[in-house]
N, C-alpha and C positions, 0 to 999 in steps of 0.2 A: 504494500500500500504506500502511495506517495506521501512525502512529508506534509504536503498541503492538505491532502485528504485526512490524514491522521490528526493534524492540528485543527482542522475545521470540525471534525466530528467531536473532538475533545471540547472545543469552545462551545458548540451548540448542544452538547450532550446528545448527539445524534446517533443514528444508526443507518446502515445501508439497507435500502429496500430492494434495490436491484442494481446489478453491475453487468451491463451488456457490452461485451468487448467487440461485438459484431453488429451493432445497431445499423439500421438502414441509412446509408448516406444521403438518400433522397430527402430525408427530414431536414438536412442542412444544405440543400441545394447541390448535392454531389451524388446523383444517381450512379448506380453500379459500383459503389464503394461502400466501405463500412467505417464506423468511428466508435469510440467508447462513450457510452451514456450511463451515468451513475445517478440513480434516484436516491435521495437522502431525506430523512425526516429528523426533526429536532425541535428544540425549544422555540425556534424562530419560524417554524413552519417547514414547508417542503422546499427542497432545492434540487435542481438538476445540474449536474456537472457534465459538460460536453467536452471531450478531448478529441481533437482532430490533428491533422498535420499542420494546422495553422494557415493553410492556403484556402480560405473560404471565398466562394464567388459572391459578388454583389447581389443582394444587400446584406448577406449574412456577416455577422461580426461588427455591424455598424449600428445595431439597435442599442438604445440606451437602457431599456428596461423590458420587462414582460408584464402584461396585464392579463389577468384572468377575468373572464366575463361569463355570465350564464348562457348567453345566446350569441355566438360568434357571428352568424350571418346578419342578424339584426344590428349588432354593434358596427360591423364593417359597412353596412348600408348607411347607417347614420353618419359614420365618419366620412365616407366618400361624398355624401350629400352636403357635408359641411366643408368640403374642399380637400380632404385627405386623398392620398394616392396609394393604391395597393401596389407594393413592390414585389410581393411573392405570396402565392396562395390564392385562394383557400386550399389548404393542404390537409389531407387526412393521414395522420401518422400514428406513431406509438402513443397511446393514451388519449388521443383526441385530435381535434382540428385546430389549425392555426393559420395566421397570416402575418406578414410583416407590412406595416403601414407607415407612410411618411405623412406627417401632419404639416399644415402651413407653418412656416418658420423653421422647418428642418428637423423637428423632433421625430425620430424613427423608433418604433416599438414593435415588439411581437405581441399580438393579441391572440389569446388561445381560450378555448372553452374551459369550463370549470373542473376538468379532471386533472389529476397530477400528471405532469409531463415527464 
C-alpha cells in the first residue's frame, strides 16, 4: 500500500471498500485501457482515488471538484440551460452516471449521480 494511501486512511480512520487495479479506462476518457480505482470510506465521507499514468485526455484532470446530485440528467439540463457546456458524458460507468461540465467563468466539475463512485 502506498504511503499516501496509508496516511490518508490513518487520518480519516478509513477503510478500503474496493481496490480495482483493472478499472475500465473509458471512465476517465481512455477506452481500451485500465487504471487503478480505490473506493474508500471514513470519517469525512466516501473518497475515490484514481491512479493512472498521468496522461489524461481533455477534460479529465482539469475539474476542480465533484458534485453528487440525485438526478444527473435533470441537473445537467438545468446547467446547460443556464449556459454551462458538457465537456464529457453523460457516461454510465462503475457505480453510476457522470458528466464533466464547464460553467460560465471557467469552473469545471464532475457531476455524478448519488451513488458512491
